N, C-alpha and C positions, 0 to 999 in steps of 0.2 A: 423338449424334444429337439434333438439336433440332427444334422444330416448324417453324421457318422454313426450315431446311436439313435435310430429313429424312435423307438419306444422302449425305454429302459424297464418299465414295469412289465410289459409284455415279454421281453427277453428273460427277465428274472422268473416270471411265472412259467414260461416254457422250459427253461432249464430245470426248475424245480419239478415240473411235471415229468420231464424226461428221466430224472433221477428216481422219482417215485415209481414210474412204470418199469424201470429196469432193475429196481430193488438193489442197486449197487451204488456205492459212493467212490468208485475207483477213479483215478485221474483220467483214464481213457474215456469213461462215460461222461465225466464232467466236461472234458474237452469236446467230445462229439456232440453232447447236448447243447453246449454253448454255440458251437458252429451251426447246428440246425436252427437254433433259436435266432441267431443273427441273420441267417438267410431268410427265415420266415418273416422276421420283422422288416427286413428290407423289401421283401415282396409285398407285404401288406402296406408298407408306406407308399409304394408305387401306385397303389389303388387310389390313394388320396380320398378317403371317405369324408363326407360332409361332417362338420362338427355336430355332435349330439348335444341338444339342449333339452333338458328335462325340467319342467316346472314342478317343483315339489308342492303338491297340494293334496287335498282330501280325495281327489279323484283316484289316486294310486291305490289306496286300500279298498275303496269302493269298487274299482275295476277288478282287483284281485278276488274279492269276495264274490262278485257277480260271475266272473269266469269260472271259479271253483264250483259254485252252485250250479251253473249251467252245464258244466262237464259232468257232474254227478247225475243231474237230472237227465241229460242226454244218454248217458251210459245205461240208466235204468230203462229209458224209452227204447233204445236199440235192443237191449236184452229182451224186453217184452215183445218186440217185433220178431226177433229170432226164435224165442221160445214158444210164442203163441201166434203163429202166422195167420191163422184163419179167423181172427176176431173181427176184422173189417178189411175191406179192400184198401191197399196202399197205393199211393201214386208218388213216385219220385219225379223230380223235375229240376229244371234250371231256372235260376232267378237272376235277373240283371239288377244289381244293387247300385243305385246312384251314390257317388261318394263326394263329399264336400271337403274331406281332409286332403291336404297337400304334402304333408310331411312324409318323407320316405320311411323314416323310422316308425311313424304311426301306422302307415300302411303295412309295413312288415309285421308289426305287432298285431294288427287286425287280421292279417293272413294267418299268423300263428294261432290266434284265438279261434278263428273260424275252422281251421283245419284240425285243431286239437279237440274240438267239440265233436263227439261222435254223431254221425248222421249228416254232417255238413262238410263240404270241401271247397276251398278256394280254387277256382279253375283258371281264371284269366283276368288280368287287370288291363283295361283299355284307358291309358292316360288321356288320349285325345277326347274321348267321350266322357271321361271321368266316371266310369262304371266298373263294376267287378262282377264277373260271372261266377255264381255259386251253385254247386250241385247239392240238392237236399234229398235225403233218403225218403223221408215221409213228408211231402209237401201238402199242407192242408190249406193255408191261406198265405198267398204270396205277399200281399200288402202288410199283413200282420208281421211277417218275418222281416220285411224291410224296415218297418217301424221299430221292431225290437232291436235289430242290429244298430240302427242309427241312434236310437236313444240310449241303449244299454252299453254299447261299445264305442261307437264312433265319437259321440259327444265327449265321453270321458277321455278317449285318446287325444282328441283335439285339445282338451284342457291340459293334458300332460305334455304333448309334443309341439303345440303351436302357440 
């Protein structure tokens, strides 16, 4: 990565994407796509993101399987709530989840997992208190939910990103 050409792989990918989206390989599109890619790469280089360090371990497939299973299970639970609303009273609520993870990438991944799972939503991260506010559509047991997220997601994400 040099100063003049901040991220050559990103530039190449953006130019290729530009050409694919425009369905044309004309010199004008190639020039315009290259110009847009160079400007985008310079802009992203100015952000100076922290280097990403991923520890390749068994935690990655375990996390992927757990997230997939939880998303399917939550989809079914939310569908049941919508289709059969009178089976039992529902109580939605907010949960303050204490977080031990410090990695920004791990926290971002946890936010994606929680928000992608139907019935839960990442609302706010408080880095000073090291907590995350989560909204839950059908809150049954707050402590069980905290334990589930910490053991099922946070521990695996810490194995991967820290």
